[in-house]
C-alpha positions in Angstrom: 6.2 -68.2 155.3 6.3 -68.5 159.2 2.8 -70.5 159.0 4.0 -72.9 156.2 7.4 -73.7 158.2 5.3 -74.5 161.3 2.8 -76.4 159.5 5.5 -78.6 157.8 7.4 -79.0 160.9 4.3 -80.2 162.7 2.9 -82.3 159.7 6.3 -84.0 158.2 6.2 -87.5 158.3 2.7 -87.9 159.2 -0.6 -89.4 157.7 -1.2 -86.0 156.1 2.3 -85.4 154.7 4.7 -87.9 153.6 8.0 -87.1 152.4 8.2 -89.3 149.8 7.0 -92.8 148.7 9.1 -95.7 149.8 9.2 -96.6 146.2 10.8 -93.4 145.3 13.3 -93.8 147.9 14.5 -97.1 146.5 14.4 -95.6 142.9 16.5 -92.6 144.2 18.8 -95.1 145.8 19.2 -97.2 142.8 20.1 -94.2 140.4 22.7 -93.1 143.1 24.3 -96.9 143.2 24.1 -97.1 139.2 25.8 -93.4 139.0 28.5 -94.5 141.4 29.1 -97.9 139.6 29.5 -96.6 136.6 30.2 -98.5 133.4 26.8 -100.3 131.8 24.4 -99.4 134.8 25.4 -95.5 134.4 25.0 -95.9 130.5 21.7 -97.4 130.9 20.8 -94.5 133.4 21.6 -92.1 130.8 19.7 -93.7 128.0 16.7 -94.0 129.9 16.8 -90.4 131.0 17.5 -89.3 127.5 14.4 -91.2 126.1 12.4 -89.8 129.2 13.1 -86.3 128.3 12.5 -87.0 124.5 8.9 -88.5 125.6 8.4 -85.7 127.6 9.4 -82.9 125.0 7.2 -85.0 122.5 4.1 -84.9 124.7 4.0 -88.8 124.9 2.7 -90.5 128.3 5.8 -92.2 129.0 4.4 -93.8 132.1 2.3 -95.8 129.7 5.7 -97.1 128.2 6.6 -98.5 131.8 3.5 -100.3 132.1 3.9 -102.0 128.9 7.3 -103.2 130.1 6.5 -104.5 133.2 2.7 -105.9 132.5 1.4 -109.1 131.0 -1.5 -109.3 128.4 -4.3 -109.4 131.0 -2.8 -106.3 132.7 -2.2 -104.3 129.6 -5.8 -105.1 128.2 -7.4 -103.9 131.4 -4.9 -100.9 131.0 -6.0 -100.2 127.6 -10.0 -100.6 128.5 -9.5 -98.3 131.3 -7.3 -95.8 129.2 
């Protein structure tokens, strides 16, 4: 445990060990803002959470749905070929 603590202290926020990707930080901040704002944004956040939990419980790869919503026909074709 002492060795792990020392290594974490020395390697935190270096090229070897990044605490979180910038996109994850933005996503976490947006989730906090949606929760604070309440209303429609919070409801949409809860619906997305429930859909993600249901998909995970049914063993459905939910990341594929995320790609489908943001991709165009060419990107989805290449994703399908790659899969």
